C-alpha positions as CSV (number, residue, x, y, z in Angstrom):
1,M,-121.1,-178.1,-20.9
2,S,-124.0,-175.9,-19.4
3,Q,-125.8,-174.3,-22.3
4,M,-124.6,-170.8,-20.8
5,E,-121.1,-171.9,-21.5
6,I,-121.0,-172.4,-24.8
7,N,-122.9,-169.8,-25.5
8,R,-120.6,-168.2,-24.4
9,V,-117.6,-169.9,-25.6
10,L,-119.4,-169.0,-29.3
11,E,-119.3,-165.3,-28.5
12,Q,-115.7,-165.5,-27.9
13,I,-115.0,-167.4,-31.6
14,R,-117.3,-164.9,-32.6
15,S,-114.8,-162.2,-31.2
16,L,-111.7,-163.0,-32.6
17,S,-113.0,-164.0,-36.5
18,A,-114.0,-160.0,-35.9
19,Q,-110.8,-158.7,-34.8
20,T,-109.4,-161.2,-37.6
21,K,-111.5,-159.8,-40.3
22,L,-111.3,-155.7,-38.4
23,G,-107.3,-157.0,-38.8
24,T,-107.6,-158.0,-42.3
25,A,-109.3,-155.0,-43.2
26,Q,-107.3,-152.6,-41.2
27,A,-104.1,-154.5,-43.0
28,N,-105.0,-153.1,-46.4
29,Q,-105.2,-149.7,-46.0
30,T,-101.9,-148.1,-43.8
31,P,-99.1,-150.9,-41.7
32,P,-99.6,-150.5,-37.7
33,A,-97.0,-147.9,-36.8
34,G,-96.1,-150.3,-33.7
35,G,-95.1,-153.4,-35.3
36,S,-97.4,-156.2,-37.1
37,E,-101.2,-157.1,-36.6
38,F,-100.7,-160.8,-37.0
39,A,-97.7,-159.6,-33.8
40,N,-101.0,-158.4,-32.1
41,I,-103.2,-161.5,-31.8
42,L,-101.0,-163.9,-31.4
43,R,-99.9,-162.1,-28.2
44,K,-103.3,-161.9,-27.3
45,G,-104.4,-165.4,-27.7
46,V,-100.9,-166.0,-25.7
47,D,-102.0,-164.1,-23.4
48,Q,-105.8,-165.7,-23.0
49,V,-104.5,-168.8,-22.1
50,N,-102.2,-167.6,-20.1
51,E,-105.4,-166.1,-18.3
52,T,-107.2,-169.3,-18.5
53,A,-104.8,-171.5,-17.5
54,Q,-103.7,-169.0,-14.5
55,H,-107.6,-168.8,-13.4
56,A,-108.8,-172.8,-13.2
57,A,-104.9,-172.9,-10.7
58,A,-106.7,-170.6,-9.2
59,L,-109.7,-171.8,-8.6
60,S,-108.4,-175.4,-8.3
61,A,-106.3,-173.3,-5.2
62,A,-109.7,-172.1,-4.1
63,F,-111.4,-175.6,-4.2
64,E,-108.3,-177.2,-2.3
65,R,-108.5,-174.6,0.9
66,G,-112.0,-175.3,1.0
67,T,-113.3,-171.9,-0.1
68,P,-117.0,-171.8,0.2
69,G,-119.3,-171.9,-3.8
70,V,-116.4,-173.9,-5.6
71,E,-117.2,-177.1,-6.6
72,L,-115.7,-180.2,-8.3
73,P,-117.1,-180.2,-11.6
74,Q,-116.4,-175.5,-12.1
75,V,-112.9,-176.5,-11.3
76,M,-112.6,-179.3,-13.4
77,L,-115.3,-177.3,-16.4
78,E,-111.8,-174.3,-16.0
79,I,-109.5,-176.9,-15.7
80,S,-110.2,-178.9,-19.2
81,K,-110.9,-174.4,-21.0
82,A,-107.3,-174.4,-19.8
83,S,-105.8,-177.7,-21.3
84,V,-107.9,-177.8,-24.8
85,S,-106.3,-173.8,-25.3
86,F,-103.0,-174.7,-24.3
87,R,-103.5,-177.4,-26.8
88,A,-104.9,-175.7,-29.7
89,L,-101.9,-173.1,-28.8
90,T,-99.7,-175.8,-29.4
91,E,-101.4,-176.8,-32.5
92,V,-101.0,-173.0,-34.0
93,R,-97.0,-173.0,-33.0
94,N,-97.0,-176.0,-34.8
95,R,-98.8,-174.9,-37.7
96,L,-97.2,-171.3,-37.7
97,V,-93.3,-173.4,-37.5
98,T,-93.9,-176.4,-40.5
99,A,-95.4,-172.9,-42.4
100,Y,-91.8,-171.4,-41.9
101,Q,-90.1,-174.1,-42.6
102,D,-91.9,-174.5,-45.8
103,I,-91.4,-170.8,-46.9
104,M,-87.3,-171.7,-46.0
105,N,-87.1,-174.9,-48.1
106,M,-88.9,-172.8,-50.8
107,Q,-86.6,-172.8,-54.2
108,L,-86.1,-169.1,-55.8
């Protein structure tokens, strides 16, 4: 992975971290009118994973068509990013389900 790609991934992580901290500060003030901040952050995460997968599929199709400027390493990198994103999303989902089950099994 090139230094530019690593920097871009780190910037995305920092951006998400800043959004989470901002969401925590806003949650302490007043609840949002249109729904929970957690649901919005989760929806954005799912949308980003979907966009990554669509971009990888489009790049793969462009490579298969022989579009100039689309190289195999670039396609493989994007497919790997999409795969990692999907696995991370699946892990988040699994942890949320486990947390929900733990809460539901608590004695009152």
